TORKOL-4160 file (C-alpha; in steps of 0.2 Angstrom, whole numbers, padded with zeros to 4 digits, m for minus):
413
<pt num="1" X="m0451" Y="0037" Z="m0152"/>
<pt num="2" X="m0452" Y="0031" Z="m0136"/>
<pt num="3" X="m0461" Y="0046" Z="m0130"/>
<pt num="4" X="m0475" Y="0044" Z="m0142"/>
<pt num="5" X="m0489" Y="0033" Z="m0142"/>
<pt num="6" X="m0499" Y="0038" Z="m0158"/>
<pt num="7" X="m0508" Y="0050" Z="m0167"/>
<pt num="8" X="m0528" Y="0049" Z="m0162"/>
<pt num="9" X="m0542" Y="0057" Z="m0172"/>
<pt num="10" X="m0549" Y="0071" Z="m0163"/>
<pt num="11" X="m0567" Y="0067" Z="m0172"/>
<pt num="12" X="m0569" Y="0048" Z="m0172"/>
<pt num="13" X="m0554" Y="0043" Z="m0158"/>
<pt num="14" X="m0546" Y="0031" Z="m0170"/>
<pt num="15" X="m0527" Y="0029" Z="m0167"/>
<pt num="16" X="m0513" Y="0030" Z="m0181"/>
<pt num="17" X="m0494" Y="0025" Z="m0180"/>
<pt num="18" X="m0484" Y="0041" Z="m0179"/>
<pt num="19" X="m0476" Y="0040" Z="m0195"/>
<pt num="20" X="m0466" Y="0055" Z="m0200"/>
<pt num="21" X="m0477" Y="0059" Z="m0214"/>
<pt num="22" X="m0495" Y="0057" Z="m0204"/>
<pt num="23" X="m0508" Y="0068" Z="m0209"/>
<pt num="24" X="m0528" Y="0066" Z="m0206"/>
<pt num="25" X="m0539" Y="0053" Z="m0201"/>
<pt num="26" X="m0549" Y="0041" Z="m0213"/>
<pt num="27" X="m0565" Y="0051" Z="m0208"/>
<pt num="28" X="m0557" Y="0067" Z="m0211"/>
<pt num="29" X="m0553" Y="0072" Z="m0193"/>
<pt num="30" X="m0538" Y="0080" Z="m0187"/>
<pt num="31" X="m0527" Y="0070" Z="m0177"/>
<pt num="32" X="m0518" Y="0075" Z="m0160"/>
<pt num="33" X="m0501" Y="0067" Z="m0155"/>
<pt num="34" X="m0502" Y="0058" Z="m0139"/>
<pt num="35" X="m0488" Y="0055" Z="m0126"/>
<pt num="36" X="m0482" Y="0043" Z="m0113"/>
<pt num="37" X="m0480" Y="0054" Z="m0099"/>
<pt num="38" X="m0475" Y="0041" Z="m0089"/>
<pt num="39" X="m0460" Y="0037" Z="m0099"/>
<pt num="40" X="m0457" Y="0056" Z="m0100"/>
<pt num="41" X="m0458" Y="0058" Z="m0082"/>
<pt num="42" X="m0441" Y="0047" Z="m0081"/>
<pt num="43" X="m0432" Y="0057" Z="m0094"/>
<pt num="44" X="m0435" Y="0074" Z="m0090"/>
<pt num="45" X="m0435" Y="0085" Z="m0074"/>
<pt num="46" X="m0434" Y="0103" Z="m0071"/>
<pt num="47" X="m0415" Y="0102" Z="m0065"/>
<pt num="48" X="m0410" Y="0092" Z="m0080"/>
<pt num="49" X="m0420" Y="0106" Z="m0092"/>
<pt num="50" X="m0410" Y="0119" Z="m0082"/>
<pt num="51" X="m0394" Y="0112" Z="m0085"/>
<pt num="52" X="m0397" Y="0113" Z="m0104"/>
<pt num="53" X="m0385" Y="0124" Z="m0115"/>
<pt num="54" X="m0396" Y="0123" Z="m0131"/>
<pt num="55" X="m0408" Y="0138" Z="m0130"/>
<pt num="56" X="m0420" Y="0133" Z="m0144"/>
<pt num="57" X="m0436" Y="0126" Z="m0145"/>
<pt num="58" X="m0427" Y="0109" Z="m0147"/>
<pt num="59" X="m0422" Y="0110" Z="m0128"/>
<pt num="60" X="m0439" Y="0102" Z="m0125"/>
<pt num="61" X="m0436" Y="0086" Z="m0134"/>
<pt num="62" X="m0443" Y="0074" Z="m0123"/>
<pt num="63" X="m0461" Y="0083" Z="m0126"/>
<pt num="64" X="m0459" Y="0083" Z="m0144"/>
<pt num="65" X="m0463" Y="0070" Z="m0159"/>
<pt num="66" X="m0446" Y="0068" Z="m0165"/>
<pt num="67" X="m0433" Y="0053" Z="m0166"/>
<pt num="68" X="m0418" Y="0054" Z="m0154"/>
<pt num="69" X="m0408" Y="0055" Z="m0170"/>
<pt num="70" X="m0416" Y="0068" Z="m0177"/>
<pt num="71" X="m0403" Y="0083" Z="m0179"/>
<pt num="72" X="m0409" Y="0101" Z="m0173"/>
<pt num="73" X="m0416" Y="0112" Z="m0188"/>
<pt num="74" X="m0401" Y="0124" Z="m0194"/>
<pt num="75" X="m0409" Y="0141" Z="m0188"/>
<pt num="76" X="m0412" Y="0147" Z="m0170"/>
<pt num="77" X="m0430" Y="0145" Z="m0167"/>
<pt num="78" X="m0437" Y="0149" Z="m0149"/>
<pt num="79" X="m0430" Y="0156" Z="m0133"/>
<pt num="80" X="m0439" Y="0173" Z="m0137"/>
<pt num="81" X="m0440" Y="0186" Z="m0124"/>
<pt num="82" X="m0454" Y="0187" Z="m0110"/>
<pt num="83" X="m0455" Y="0206" Z="m0104"/>
<pt num="84" X="m0463" Y="0210" Z="m0089"/>
<pt num="85" X="m0472" Y="0225" Z="m0092"/>
<pt num="86" X="m0478" Y="0235" Z="m0075"/>
<pt num="87" X="m0482" Y="0252" Z="m0084"/>
<pt num="88" X="m0494" Y="0244" Z="m0097"/>
<pt num="89" X="m0501" Y="0233" Z="m0083"/>
<pt num="90" X="m0504" Y="0249" Z="m0071"/>
<pt num="91" X="m0512" Y="0258" Z="m0088"/>
<pt num="92" X="m0524" Y="0243" Z="m0091"/>
<pt num="93" X="m0529" Y="0240" Z="m0073"/>
<pt num="94" X="m0520" Y="0223" Z="m0072"/>
<pt num="95" X="m0511" Y="0215" Z="m0057"/>
<pt num="96" X="m0495" Y="0209" Z="m0069"/>
<pt num="97" X="m0493" Y="0207" Z="m0086"/>
<pt num="98" X="m0479" Y="0200" Z="m0097"/>
<pt num="99" X="m0477" Y="0201" Z="m0116"/>
<pt num="100" X="m0470" Y="0187" Z="m0126"/>
<pt num="101" X="m0462" Y="0194" Z="m0142"/>
<pt num="102" X="m0461" Y="0179" Z="m0154"/>
<pt num="103" X="m0458" Y="0191" Z="m0168"/>
<pt num="104" X="m0439" Y="0189" Z="m0162"/>
<pt num="105" X="m0438" Y="0172" Z="m0171"/>
<pt num="106" X="m0428" Y="0170" Z="m0186"/>
<pt num="107" X="m0442" Y="0174" Z="m0198"/>
<pt num="108" X="m0450" Y="0185" Z="m0187"/>
<pt num="109" X="m0466" Y="0176" Z="m0181"/>
<pt num="110" X="m0472" Y="0161" Z="m0170"/>
<pt num="111" X="m0474" Y="0150" Z="m0187"/>
<pt num="112" X="m0456" Y="0146" Z="m0186"/>
<pt num="113" X="m0458" Y="0134" Z="m0172"/>
<pt num="114" X="m0471" Y="0123" Z="m0183"/>
<pt num="115" X="m0460" Y="0126" Z="m0198"/>
<pt num="116" X="m0445" Y="0119" Z="m0190"/>
<pt num="117" X="m0455" Y="0105" Z="m0184"/>
<pt num="118" X="m0460" Y="0103" Z="m0203"/>
<pt num="119" X="m0443" Y="0103" Z="m0208"/>
<pt num="120" X="m0438" Y="0090" Z="m0195"/>
<pt num="121" X="m0452" Y="0078" Z="m0199"/>
<pt num="122" X="m0448" Y="0080" Z="m0218"/>
<pt num="123" X="m0430" Y="0075" Z="m0216"/>
<pt num="124" X="m0437" Y="0060" Z="m0206"/>
<pt num="125" X="m0448" Y="0056" Z="m0221"/>
<pt num="126" X="m0434" Y="0057" Z="m0233"/>
<pt num="127" X="m0443" Y="0071" Z="m0242"/>
<pt num="128" X="m0434" Y="0085" Z="m0253"/>
<pt num="129" X="m0449" Y="0096" Z="m0255"/>
<pt num="130" X="m0461" Y="0105" Z="m0243"/>
<pt num="131" X="m0477" Y="0114" Z="m0247"/>
<pt num="132" X="m0491" Y="0125" Z="m0239"/>
<pt num="133" X="m0503" Y="0138" Z="m0241"/>
<pt num="134" X="m0503" Y="0152" Z="m0229"/>
<pt num="135" X="m0510" Y="0169" Z="m0226"/>
<pt num="136" X="m0491" Y="0175" Z="m0225"/>
<pt num="137" X="m0481" Y="0170" Z="m0210"/>
<pt num="138" X="m0482" Y="0151" Z="m0211"/>
<pt num="139" X="m0476" Y="0153" Z="m0229"/>
<pt num="140" X="m0461" Y="0163" Z="m0225"/>
<pt num="141" X="m0456" Y="0153" Z="m0210"/>
<pt num="142" X="m0456" Y="0138" Z="m0220"/>
<pt num="143" X="m0447" Y="0146" Z="m0233"/>
<pt num="144" X="m0434" Y="0151" Z="m0222"/>
<pt num="145" X="m0432" Y="0136" Z="m0211"/>
<pt num="146" X="m0432" Y="0124" Z="m0226"/>
<pt num="147" X="m0419" Y="0135" Z="m0236"/>
<pt num="148" X="m0407" Y="0134" Z="m0221"/>
<pt num="149" X="m0410" Y="0114" Z="m0223"/>
<pt num="150" X="m0408" Y="0113" Z="m0240"/>
<pt num="151" X="m0426" Y="0110" Z="m0245"/>
<pt num="152" X="m0436" Y="0116" Z="m0258"/>
<pt num="153" X="m0452" Y="0123" Z="m0256"/>
<pt num="154" X="m0469" Y="0127" Z="m0266"/>
<pt num="155" X="m0479" Y="0140" Z="m0258"/>
<pt num="156" X="m0497" Y="0146" Z="m0260"/>
<pt num="157" X="m0502" Y="0163" Z="m0253"/>
<pt num="158" X="m0517" Y="0175" Z="m0256"/>
<pt num="159" X="m0515" Y="0189" Z="m0267"/>
<pt num="160" X="m0518" Y="0201" Z="m0252"/>
<pt num="161" X="m0503" Y="0194" Z="m0243"/>
<pt num="162" X="m0492" Y="0209" Z="m0237"/>
<pt num="163" X="m0477" Y="0213" Z="m0248"/>
<pt num="164" X="m0465" Y="0211" Z="m0233"/>
<pt num="165" X="m0471" Y="0193" Z="m0231"/>
<pt num="166" X="m0470" Y="0189" Z="m0250"/>
<pt num="167" X="m0452" Y="0198" Z="m0250"/>
<pt num="168" X="m0446" Y="0185" Z="m0239"/>
<pt num="169" X="m0451" Y="0171" Z="m0248"/>
<pt num="170" X="m0444" Y="0177" Z="m0264"/>
<pt num="171" X="m0429" Y="0180" Z="m0254"/>
<pt num="172" X="m0427" Y="0163" Z="m0247"/>
<pt num="173" X="m0430" Y="0154" Z="m0264"/>
<pt num="174" X="m0448" Y="0148" Z="m0263"/>
<pt num="175" X="m0458" Y="0145" Z="m0279"/>
<pt num="176" X="m0471" Y="0157" Z="m0274"/>
<pt num="177" X="m0490" Y="0154" Z="m0281"/>
<pt num="178" X="m0501" Y="0170" Z="m0277"/>
<pt num="179" X="m0519" Y="0164" Z="m0279"/>
<pt num="180" X="m0532" Y="0177" Z="m0285"/>
<pt num="181" X="m0545" Y="0173" Z="m0271"/>
<pt num="182" X="m0547" Y="0171" Z="m0253"/>
<pt num="183" X="m0536" Y="0160" Z="m0241"/>
<pt num="184" X="m0550" Y="0146" Z="m0243"/>
<pt num="185" X="m0547" Y="0145" Z="m0261"/>
<pt num="186" X="m0528" Y="0146" Z="m0259"/>
<pt num="187" X="m0528" Y="0132" Z="m0246"/>
<pt num="188" X="m0538" Y="0120" Z="m0259"/>
<pt num="189" X="m0526" Y="0124" Z="m0273"/>
<pt num="190" X="m0512" Y="0119" Z="m0261"/>
<pt num="191" X="m0521" Y="0103" Z="m0256"/>
<pt num="192" X="m0523" Y="0098" Z="m0276"/>
<pt num="193" X="m0504" Y="0101" Z="m0279"/>
<pt num="194" X="m0498" Y="0092" Z="m0264"/>
<pt num="195" X="m0508" Y="0077" Z="m0269"/>
<pt num="196" X="m0503" Y="0079" Z="m0286"/>
<pt num="197" X="m0485" Y="0079" Z="m0284"/>
<pt num="198" X="m0483" Y="0071" Z="m0267"/>
<pt num="199" X="m0473" Y="0084" Z="m0258"/>
<pt num="200" X="m0473" Y="0084" Z="m0239"/>
<pt num="201" X="m0487" Y="0093" Z="m0232"/>
<pt num="202" X="m0484" Y="0108" Z="m0220"/>
<pt num="203" X="m0501" Y="0113" Z="m0219"/>
<pt num="204" X="m0506" Y="0116" Z="m0202"/>
<pt num="205" X="m0525" Y="0109" Z="m0204"/>
<pt num="206" X="m0516" Y="0093" Z="m0211"/>
<pt num="207" X="m0501" Y="0089" Z="m0203"/>
<pt num="208" X="m0503" Y="0086" Z="m0184"/>
<pt num="209" X="m0485" Y="0089" Z="m0179"/>
<pt num="210" X="m0485" Y="0107" Z="m0183"/>
<pt num="211" X="m0496" Y="0112" Z="m0167"/>
<pt num="212" X="m0482" Y="0100" Z="m0157"/>
<pt num="213" X="m0469" Y="0114" Z="m0163"/>
<pt num="214" X="m0481" Y="0128" Z="m0159"/>
<pt num="215" X="m0484" Y="0122" Z="m0142"/>
<pt num="216" X="m0465" Y="0126" Z="m0137"/>
<pt num="217" X="m0470" Y="0144" Z="m0136"/>
<pt num="218" X="m0482" Y="0139" Z="m0118"/>
<pt num="219" X="m0467" Y="0128" Z="m0113"/>
<pt num="220" X="m0454" Y="0142" Z="m0115"/>
<pt num="221" X="m0467" Y="0154" Z="m0105"/>
<pt num="222" X="m0469" Y="0143" Z="m0091"/>
<pt num="223" X="m0451" Y="0139" Z="m0089"/>
<pt num="224" X="m0448" Y="0159" Z="m0091"/>
<pt num="225" X="m0459" Y="0162" Z="m0077"/>
<pt num="226" X="m0451" Y="0148" Z="m0066"/>
<pt num="227" X="m0465" Y="0137" Z="m0068"/>
<pt num="228" X="m0477" Y="0150" Z="m0060"/>
<pt num="229" X="m0495" Y="0150" Z="m0068"/>
<pt num="230" X="m0502" Y="0165" Z="m0073"/>
<pt num="231" X="m0521" Y="0167" Z="m0073"/>
<pt num="232" X="m0523" Y="0170" Z="m0091"/>
<pt num="233" X="m0514" Y="0169" Z="m0108"/>
<pt num="234" X="m0520" Y="0178" Z="m0122"/>
<pt num="235" X="m0515" Y="0176" Z="m0140"/>
<pt num="236" X="m0524" Y="0180" Z="m0158"/>
<pt num="237" X="m0534" Y="0166" Z="m0167"/>
<pt num="238" X="m0535" Y="0162" Z="m0185"/>
<pt num="239" X="m0536" Y="0144" Z="m0191"/>
<pt num="240" X="m0534" Y="0138" Z="m0173"/>
<pt num="241" X="m0517" Y="0128" Z="m0174"/>
<pt num="242" X="m0507" Y="0140" Z="m0163"/>
<pt num="243" X="m0522" Y="0142" Z="m0150"/>
<pt num="244" X="m0523" Y="0123" Z="m0149"/>
<pt num="245" X="m0504" Y="0121" Z="m0149"/>
<pt num="246" X="m0502" Y="0133" Z="m0134"/>
<pt num="247" X="m0516" Y="0123" Z="m0124"/>
<pt num="248" X="m0506" Y="0108" Z="m0128"/>
<pt num="249" X="m0491" Y="0112" Z="m0122"/>
<pt num="250" X="m0499" Y="0118" Z="m0105"/>
<pt num="251" X="m0508" Y="0101" Z="m0104"/>
<pt num="252" X="m0492" Y="0093" Z="m0106"/>
<pt num="253" X="m0483" Y="0102" Z="m0092"/>
<pt num="254" X="m0497" Y="0097" Z="m0081"/>
<pt num="255" X="m0497" Y="0081" Z="m0086"/>
<pt num="256" X="m0478" Y="0078" Z="m0080"/>
<pt num="257" X="m0481" Y="0089" Z="m0065"/>
<pt num="258" X="m0471" Y="0103" Z="m0070"/>
<pt num="259" X="m0485" Y="0115" Z="m0066"/>
<pt num="260" X="m0498" Y="0113" Z="m0053"/>
<pt num="261" X="m0513" Y="0120" Z="m0062"/>
<pt num="262" X="m0518" Y="0126" Z="m0078"/>
<pt num="263" X="m0522" Y="0145" Z="m0083"/>
<pt num="264" X="m0538" Y="0151" Z="m0094"/>
<pt num="265" X="m0535" Y="0155" Z="m0113"/>
<pt num="266" X="m0542" Y="0171" Z="m0121"/>
<pt num="267" X="m0546" Y="0168" Z="m0139"/>
<pt num="268" X="m0546" Y="0185" Z="m0148"/>
<pt num="269" X="m0552" Y="0186" Z="m0166"/>
<pt num="270" X="m0556" Y="0200" Z="m0178"/>
<pt num="271" X="m0574" Y="0207" Z="m0178"/>
<pt num="272" X="m0574" Y="0205" Z="m0197"/>
<pt num="273" X="m0568" Y="0187" Z="m0196"/>
<pt num="274" X="m0573" Y="0177" Z="m0180"/>
<pt num="275" X="m0580" Y="0160" Z="m0185"/>
<pt num="276" X="m0573" Y="0151" Z="m0169"/>
<pt num="277" X="m0578" Y="0164" Z="m0157"/>
<pt num="278" X="m0595" Y="0166" Z="m0163"/>
<pt num="279" X="m0596" Y="0148" Z="m0162"/>
<pt num="280" X="m0593" Y="0149" Z="m0143"/>
<pt num="281" X="m0603" Y="0164" Z="m0140"/>
<pt num="282" X="m0619" Y="0156" Z="m0150"/>
<pt num="283" X="m0615" Y="0139" Z="m0144"/>
<pt num="284" X="m0617" Y="0132" Z="m0160"/>
<pt num="285" X="m0607" Y="0123" Z="m0173"/>
<pt num="286" X="m0594" Y="0136" Z="m0183"/>
<pt num="287" X="m0600" Y="0143" Z="m0200"/>
<pt num="288" X="m0589" Y="0151" Z="m0214"/>
<pt num="289" X="m0586" Y="0170" Z="m0213"/>
<pt num="290" X="m0579" Y="0182" Z="m0225"/>
<pt num="291" X="m0560" Y="0189" Z="m0222"/>
<pt num="292" X="m0565" Y="0206" Z="m0218"/>
<pt num="293" X="m0548" Y="0213" Z="m0207"/>
<pt num="294" X="m0533" Y="0220" Z="m0211"/>
<pt num="295" X="m0525" Y="0207" Z="m0198"/>
<pt num="296" X="m0521" Y="0196" Z="m0213"/>
<pt num="297" X="m0512" Y="0183" Z="m0203"/>
<pt num="298" X="m0529" Y="0177" Z="m0194"/>
<pt num="299" X="m0539" Y="0183" Z="m0208"/>
<pt num="300" X="m0546" Y="0164" Z="m0211"/>
<pt num="301" X="m0565" Y="0162" Z="m0214"/>
<pt num="302" X="m0563" Y="0144" Z="m0213"/>
<pt num="303" X="m0553" Y="0139" Z="m0199"/>
<pt num="304" X="m0545" Y="0122" Z="m0202"/>
<pt num="305" X="m0540" Y="0118" Z="m0185"/>
<pt num="306" X="m0557" Y="0122" Z="m0178"/>
<pt num="307" X="m0560" Y="0107" Z="m0168"/>
<pt num="308" X="m0543" Y="0107" Z="m0158"/>
<pt num="309" X="m0545" Y="0127" Z="m0155"/>
<pt num="310" X="m0563" Y="0125" Z="m0148"/>
<pt num="311" X="m0560" Y="0111" Z="m0137"/>
<pt num="312" X="m0545" Y="0122" Z="m0130"/>
<pt num="313" X="m0557" Y="0136" Z="m0127"/>
<pt num="314" X="m0569" Y="0125" Z="m0118"/>
<pt num="315" X="m0556" Y="0114" Z="m0108"/>
<pt num="316" X="m0548" Y="0130" Z="m0103"/>
<pt num="317" X="m0564" Y="0138" Z="m0097"/>
<pt num="318" X="m0558" Y="0152" Z="m0109"/>
<pt num="319" X="m0563" Y="0169" Z="m0113"/>
<pt num="320" X="m0567" Y="0174" Z="m0132"/>
<pt num="321" X="m0567" Y="0192" Z="m0136"/>
<pt num="322" X="m0569" Y="0201" Z="m0155"/>
<pt num="323" X="m0560" Y="0217" Z="m0158"/>
<pt num="324" X="m0562" Y="0230" Z="m0172"/>
<pt num="325" X="m0547" Y="0235" Z="m0184"/>
<pt num="326" X="m0548" Y="0250" Z="m0175"/>
<pt num="327" X="m0544" Y="0241" Z="m0159"/>
<pt num="328" X="m0530" Y="0232" Z="m0166"/>
<pt num="329" X="m0521" Y="0246" Z="m0173"/>
<pt num="330" X="m0523" Y="0255" Z="m0156"/>
<pt num="331" X="m0514" Y="0241" Z="m0149"/>
<pt num="332" X="m0500" Y="0241" Z="m0160"/>
<pt num="333" X="m0497" Y="0259" Z="m0155"/>
<pt num="334" X="m0500" Y="0254" Z="m0136"/>
<pt num="335" X="m0488" Y="0240" Z="m0137"/>
<pt num="336" X="m0474" Y="0250" Z="m0147"/>
<pt num="337" X="m0475" Y="0265" Z="m0134"/>
<pt num="338" X="m0477" Y="0257" Z="m0118"/>
<pt num="339" X="m0466" Y="0243" Z="m0121"/>
<pt num="340" X="m0455" Y="0245" Z="m0137"/>
<pt num="341" X="m0461" Y="0230" Z="m0145"/>
<pt num="342" X="m0466" Y="0232" Z="m0163"/>
<pt num="343" X="m0480" Y="0218" Z="m0167"/>
<pt num="344" X="m0489" Y="0216" Z="m0183"/>
<pt num="345" X="m0509" Y="0218" Z="m0184"/>
<pt num="346" X="m0512" Y="0199" Z="m0180"/>
<pt num="347" X="m0499" Y="0198" Z="m0169"/>
<pt num="348" X="m0505" Y="0211" Z="m0156"/>
<pt num="349" X="m0522" Y="0206" Z="m0158"/>
<pt num="350" X="m0521" Y="0196" Z="m0142"/>
<pt num="351" X="m0515" Y="0211" Z="m0133"/>
<pt num="352" X="m0530" Y="0222" Z="m0141"/>
<pt num="353" X="m0541" Y="0209" Z="m0133"/>
<pt num="354" X="m0534" Y="0210" Z="m0116"/>
<pt num="355" X="m0536" Y="0229" Z="m0116"/>
<pt num="356" X="m0556" Y="0227" Z="m0121"/>
<pt num="357" X="m0557" Y="0214" Z="m0107"/>
<pt num="358" X="m0550" Y="0226" Z="m0096"/>
<pt num="359" X="m0560" Y="0240" Z="m0102"/>
<pt num="360" X="m0575" Y="0230" Z="m0099"/>
<pt num="361" X="m0570" Y="0225" Z="m0081"/>
<pt num="362" X="m0568" Y="0207" Z="m0085"/>
<pt num="363" X="m0550" Y="0207" Z="m0081"/>
<pt num="364" X="m0543" Y="0217" Z="m0067"/>
<pt num="365" X="m0530" Y="0222" Z="m0053"/>
<pt num="366" X="m0531" Y="0205" Z="m0046"/>
<pt num="367" X="m0526" Y="0195" Z="m0062"/>
<pt num="368" X="m0510" Y="0190" Z="m0070"/>
<pt num="369" X="m0509" Y="0189" Z="m0089"/>
<pt num="370" X="m0497" Y="0184" Z="m0103"/>
<pt num="371" X="m0500" Y="0191" Z="m0120"/>
<pt num="372" X="m0492" Y="0182" Z="m0135"/>
<pt num="373" X="m0486" Y="0193" Z="m0148"/>
<pt num="374" X="m0486" Y="0182" Z="m0164"/>
<pt num="375" X="m0478" Y="0192" Z="m0177"/>
<pt num="376" X="m0466" Y="0208" Z="m0180"/>
<pt num="377" X="m0473" Y="0223" Z="m0187"/>
<pt num="378" X="m0460" Y="0224" Z="m0201"/>
<pt num="379" X="m0469" Y="0210" Z="m0208"/>
<pt num="380" X="m0484" Y="0223" Z="m0213"/>
<pt num="381" X="m0476" Y="0241" Z="m0212"/>
<pt num="382" X="m0490" Y="0249" Z="m0222"/>
<pt num="383" X="m0503" Y="0246" Z="m0208"/>
<pt num="384" X="m0492" Y="0252" Z="m0195"/>
<pt num="385" X="m0489" Y="0268" Z="m0205"/>
<pt num="386" X="m0508" Y="0269" Z="m0206"/>
<pt num="387" X="m0510" Y="0266" Z="m0187"/>
<pt num="388" X="m0497" Y="0278" Z="m0182"/>
<pt num="389" X="m0496" Y="0291" Z="m0195"/>
<pt num="390" X="m0482" Y="0298" Z="m0208"/>
<pt num="391" X="m0467" Y="0307" Z="m0200"/>
<pt num="392" X="m0464" Y="0326" Z="m0200"/>
<pt num="393" X="m0457" Y="0330" Z="m0217"/>
<pt num="394" X="m0447" Y="0348" Z="m0219"/>
<pt num="395" X="m0434" Y="0356" Z="m0227"/>
<pt num="396" X="m0418" Y="0359" Z="m0216"/>
<pt num="397" X="m0424" Y="0374" Z="m0209"/>
<pt num="398" X="m0425" Y="0378" Z="m0190"/>
<pt num="399" X="m0440" Y="0391" Z="m0193"/>
<pt num="400" X="m0450" Y="0378" Z="m0202"/>
<pt num="401" X="m0447" Y="0365" Z="m0188"/>
<pt num="402" X="m0452" Y="0378" Z="m0175"/>
<pt num="403" X="m0469" Y="0380" Z="m0185"/>
<pt num="404" X="m0472" Y="0362" Z="m0187"/>
<pt num="405" X="m0470" Y="0359" Z="m0169"/>
<pt num="406" X="m0481" Y="0374" Z="m0164"/>
<pt num="407" X="m0494" Y="0367" Z="m0177"/>
<pt num="408" X="m0493" Y="0351" Z="m0170"/>
<pt num="409" X="m0493" Y="0356" Z="m0152"/>
<pt num="410" X="m0476" Y="0348" Z="m0148"/>
<pt num="411" X="m0469" Y="0352" Z="m0132"/>
<pt num="412" X="m0450" Y="0350" Z="m0130"/>
<pt num="413" X="m0445" Y="0347" Z="m0114"/>
């Protein structure tokens, strides 16, 4: 790969050859992929990018750690819509607000970007089997992308994973191991199994290429905005891989001169599981937490990408905000009713954070914000119904309908 220099440890600084099955450093630190930006500048321009017909994440090949001969993965990953939402911006008191609906990816989450990268690198490595642990979305995205590419998958999920996500896994033909325990226990079992059988490792905490796939969401956002940088980019945070990836993509664009400044990031975590935000607030090393939130995709008490995520918060002069499950459910309704965007609880947590910061006066009418919705609401319909309520259920009787409307205060216009 002419565009890639090496993988560099975020802990000790040691460099490693960027081979397809690259994992962690000898010291246990997570690696970061380093690029030759001078070379990339000779290969990629805004004009060249604008002329491309490939509207998937692979349109940014010069900024991705793949061989020139590596084929695009089969599913259409990327090119999710970025909606400007003036009504919601006005309701919140913001200058301008955009919502990036990454639940429109093939398996309905941003994690498709990482899984597509994992499939591409597994193909380069000659692997036939890929495995991972996941709270749900990474699992279903891997199973779907691997199935389309003809690869076998072994997936480890905590038993609390929503049925919608497990249904996807089973439909895609994955061998699913539901672990009776926390995500940390699930991760440890997957690690042992991967080590024993030598499967290609899709775990974001181990495989440094995955955040490179996730960063394509920020490359897309900037291109969709005509390279005009917003003041803030907000998203939910679990293990930290997505958050770190978003920051990496923005830094890449800045390094090659596609954008002239960097936005501040907003790290939103659930109050019941916020080890990274707590570390920033308390200005001390992160400590494990219990996983007490209905937002299962970000219920990660032992974040595996803590170093990269914390660095991204600090480097971007970011803001950390924690939200309650009630605030998350309120944001789910707010996005649905003002924007027509249906996000799962973890997917809308970033927007819940934006609303809370507006209510606190931290953000206001002079600010421009992009909020990333990381997963579709159909992933977890039980909590969607819990947030929004049950429908009116009556016999086919007009009198009963009128009575129900009257009792519920529904005024028909």
